[in-house]
N, CA and C of each residue as an Amber inpcrd file, in Angstrom:
protein
   165
  14.3580000 -52.2620000  27.0730000  14.8620000 -50.9300000  26.7490000
  15.5110000 -50.9500000  25.3630000  16.2920000 -51.9750000  25.1010000
  16.9850000 -52.0650000  23.8200000  15.9970000 -52.1230000  22.6590000
  14.9280000 -52.9000000  22.8370000  13.9230000 -53.0230000  21.7840000
  13.2230000 -51.7080000  21.5050000  12.9010000 -50.9810000  22.5730000
  12.2320000 -49.6810000  22.4020000  13.1650000 -48.6900000  21.7060000
  14.4440000 -48.6990000  22.0890000  15.4080000 -47.8010000  21.4490000
  15.5320000 -48.1170000  19.9620000  15.5870000 -49.4010000  19.6300000
  15.6850000 -49.7940000  18.2210000  14.4440000 -49.3710000  17.4510000
  13.2740000 -49.5100000  18.0780000  12.0320000 -49.1090000  17.4180000
  12.0070000 -47.6040000  17.1780000  12.5020000 -46.8340000  18.1350000
  12.5410000 -45.3830000  17.9790000  13.5240000 -44.9870000  16.8750000
  14.6740000 -45.6510000  16.8160000  15.6490000 -45.3540000  15.7640000
  15.0970000 -45.6890000  14.3890000  14.2980000 -46.7360000  14.3110000
  13.7070000 -47.1200000  13.0290000  12.7570000 -46.0560000  12.4950000
  12.2580000 -45.1930000  13.3680000  11.3420000 -44.1310000  12.9460000
  12.0770000 -42.9740000  12.2640000  13.3930000 -42.8810000  12.4940000
  14.1660000 -41.8190000  11.8540000  14.3520000 -42.1200000  10.3730000
  14.3970000 -41.0700000   9.5860000  14.6660000 -41.2070000   8.1620000
  16.0450000 -41.8370000   7.9660000  16.1900000 -42.7570000   7.0200000
  17.4960000 -43.3910000   6.7870000  18.6180000 -42.3860000   6.5150000
  18.2760000 -41.2570000   5.9280000  19.2860000 -40.2270000   5.6730000
  19.8800000 -39.6540000   6.9440000  19.1010000 -39.6720000   8.0350000
  19.6000000 -39.1830000   9.3160000  20.3520000 -40.2710000  10.0770000
  20.0600000 -41.5190000   9.7960000  20.6630000 -42.6310000  10.5390000
  22.0140000 -43.0630000   9.9980000  22.3080000 -42.7870000   8.7480000
  23.5560000 -43.2950000   8.1750000  24.7560000 -42.5440000   8.7560000
  25.8870000 -43.2430000   8.8130000  27.1000000 -42.6640000   9.3850000
  27.9020000 -41.8730000   8.3640000  27.8420000 -42.2510000   7.1020000
  28.5750000 -41.5260000   6.0710000  27.6470000 -40.5250000   5.4000000
  28.0410000 -39.2680000   5.4240000  27.2710000 -38.1750000   4.8260000
  25.8170000 -38.1390000   5.3020000  25.5930000 -38.1190000   6.6120000
  24.2080000 -38.0780000   7.0960000  23.5760000 -36.7200000   6.8160000
  22.2710000 -36.7060000   6.6840000  21.5550000 -35.4440000   6.5780000
  21.6100000 -34.7450000   7.9270000  21.5060000 -33.4420000   7.9070000
  21.4840000 -32.6640000   9.1420000  20.1040000 -32.8030000   9.7740000
  20.0730000 -33.1090000  11.0710000  18.8180000 -33.2310000  11.8000000
  18.5960000 -31.9220000  12.5500000  17.5970000 -31.1460000  12.1590000
  17.4030000 -29.8350000  12.7810000  16.8830000 -29.9530000  14.2160000
  17.5000000 -29.2080000  15.1060000  17.0600000 -29.1510000  16.4980000
  17.0650000 -27.6950000  16.9380000  16.4650000 -27.4220000  18.0590000
  16.4320000 -26.0650000  18.5720000  16.3870000 -26.0600000  20.0860000
  16.5670000 -24.8920000  20.6630000  16.4860000 -24.7130000  22.1000000
  15.2460000 -23.9040000  22.4270000  14.5990000 -24.2610000  23.5190000
  13.4820000 -23.4470000  23.9790000  14.0490000 -22.1130000  24.4670000
  13.2450000 -21.0650000  24.4850000  13.7460000 -19.7780000  24.9810000
  14.3070000 -19.8820000  26.4020000  13.6420000 -20.6600000  27.2620000
  14.1170000 -20.8110000  28.6410000  15.4840000 -21.4910000  28.6800000
  15.6420000 -22.5620000  27.9210000  16.9150000 -23.2750000  27.9030000
  18.0110000 -22.4130000  27.2920000  17.6830000 -21.6220000  26.2940000
  18.6610000 -20.7220000  25.6850000  19.1340000 -19.6760000  26.6940000
  18.2040000 -19.1300000  27.4690000  18.5560000 -18.1490000  28.4960000
  19.4460000 -18.7840000  29.5590000  19.1040000 -20.0000000  29.9670000
  19.9110000 -20.7130000  30.9520000  21.3220000 -20.9560000  30.4250000
  21.4320000 -21.4010000  29.1800000  22.7350000 -21.6450000  28.5630000
  23.5600000 -20.3630000  28.5090000  22.9420000 -19.2670000  28.0640000
  23.6630000 -18.0000000  27.9660000  24.1600000 -17.5390000  29.3340000
  23.3470000 -17.7360000  30.3680000  23.7610000 -17.3740000  31.7210000
  24.9460000 -18.1910000  32.1990000  24.9280000 -19.4780000  31.9040000
  26.0380000 -20.3430000  32.3010000  27.3240000 -19.9550000  31.5760000
  27.2090000 -19.6010000  30.3060000  28.3840000 -19.1670000  29.5460000
  28.9320000 -17.8710000  30.1270000  28.0500000 -16.9370000  30.4570000
  28.4840000 -15.6630000  31.0310000  29.1810000 -15.8810000  32.3710000
  28.6420000 -16.7690000  33.2010000  29.2690000 -17.0670000  34.4900000
  30.6490000 -17.6850000  34.2960000  30.7710000 -18.5930000  33.3560000
  32.0580000 -19.2390000  33.1060000  33.0790000 -18.2250000  32.6070000
  32.6560000 -17.3430000  31.7240000  33.5780000 -16.3260000  31.2030000
  34.0090000 -15.3710000  32.3100000  33.0700000 -14.9690000  33.1660000
  33.4030000 -14.0670000  34.2660000  34.3730000 -14.7440000  35.2280000
  34.1560000 -16.0150000  35.4870000  35.0450000 -16.7620000  36.3680000
  36.4470000 -16.8430000  35.7790000  36.5310000 -17.0580000  34.4790000
  37.8370000 -17.1460000  33.8170000  38.5230000 -15.7820000  33.7980000
  37.7480000 -14.7090000  33.6140000  38.3130000 -13.3650000  33.5950000
  38.8760000 -12.9820000  34.9600000  38.2970000 -13.5360000  36.0240000
  38.7410000 -13.2340000  37.3820000  39.8440000 -14.1730000  37.8510000
  40.3030000 -15.0390000  36.9850000  41.3610000 -15.9660000  37.3540000
  40.8850000 -17.1210000  38.2030000  39.5830000 -17.3620000  38.2220000
  39.0270000 -18.4370000  39.0370000  38.5920000 -19.6240000  38.2050000
  39.0380000 -19.6840000  36.9720000  38.6030000 -20.7600000  36.0860000
  39.0560000 -22.1170000  36.5830000  38.1550000 -23.0710000  36.5390000
  38.5030000 -24.4370000  36.9370000  39.1110000 -25.1400000  35.7410000
  40.2460000 -25.7560000  35.9210000  40.8370000 -26.5170000  34.8350000
  42.0520000 -25.9570000  34.3460000
């Protein structure tokens, strides 16, 4: 597992791998995952508004 992970990391551009001033690695959400995330946020906000927030 360690060897495969190292091989995959080696495929990344060095600008993305460095710890100081790394380049931004663009990512995105699928429409389905975005909808799921928005629903979870709405549920959490509604729970907090009703005084049922956990934490």
